[in-house]
C-alpha positions in Angstrom: -27.3 17.5 -36.7 -27.5 20.7 -34.8 -31.0 21.7 -34.1 -29.9 25.4 -32.2 -31.4 27.4 -35.1 -34.9 25.4 -35.4 -36.6 27.8 -33.3 -35.1 31.0 -35.0 -35.9 30.0 -38.7 -39.6 28.9 -38.0 -39.8 32.2 -36.2 -38.3 34.3 -38.8 -40.6 32.4 -41.6 -43.5 33.1 -39.2 -42.9 36.7 -39.0 -42.2 37.4 -42.6 -45.7 35.5 -43.1 -47.3 38.3 -40.7 -45.4 41.2 -42.4 -46.2 40.0 -46.1 -49.5 38.7 -45.2 -48.1 35.6 -46.9 -49.4 32.0 -46.7 -46.0 30.7 -48.5 -44.0 31.8 -45.6 -46.4 29.9 -43.1 -46.3 27.1 -45.1 -42.4 27.2 -45.3 -42.3 27.3 -41.9 -44.6 24.2 -41.3 -42.3 22.2 -43.5 -39.0 23.3 -41.6 -40.8 22.1 -38.5 -41.3 18.6 -40.3 -37.9 18.5 -41.7 -36.5 19.1 -38.3 -39.1 16.7 -36.5 -37.9 13.9 -39.3 -34.3 14.6 -38.6 -34.6 14.3 -34.9 -36.5 11.1 -35.4 -33.8 9.6 -37.5 -31.3 10.7 -34.9 -33.1 8.7 -32.4 -33.4 5.7 -34.6 -29.7 5.7 -35.1 -29.2 5.4 -31.3 -31.7 2.1 -31.1 -30.0 -1.1 -30.4 -30.1 -2.8 -33.6 -28.8 -6.1 -32.1 -32.4 -7.1 -30.3 -34.7 -9.0 -32.0 -36.4 -7.5 -35.3 -39.7 -7.3 -33.8 -38.2 -5.4 -30.7 -36.3 -3.2 -33.2 -39.6 -2.4 -35.3 -41.5 -1.6 -32.0 -38.8 0.7 -31.0 -38.5 2.4 -34.3 -42.5 2.6 -34.7 -42.6 4.4 -31.0 -40.2 7.0 -32.1 -41.7 7.9 -35.4 -45.1 8.1 -33.8 -43.6 10.4 -31.0 -42.4 12.8 -33.4 -45.7 12.3 -35.7 -47.8 13.6 -32.7 -45.6 16.7 -31.9 -45.9 18.1 -35.3 
C-alpha cells in the first residue's frame, strides 16, 4: 500500500473541519489515521517470519499491533 497521501488527506480533512467548524471532518481525519495505522501494521505483519514457533509469531504480531495502537 502506498502511504504518500496520508498526510495530505488528514490535513485536508482537518482544514475542512476548521473552515466549516465541523466535527464530522475531524472525526473523518481520525478515522483515516486509524485506517492507515491498521494498514501499516498489516503490511508489517505480512513480513513476520511465520516459520518460527507459534508463540514467537504471536509475540511478534502482538508487538507490531501494540506499536501502531500507541501511535494512534
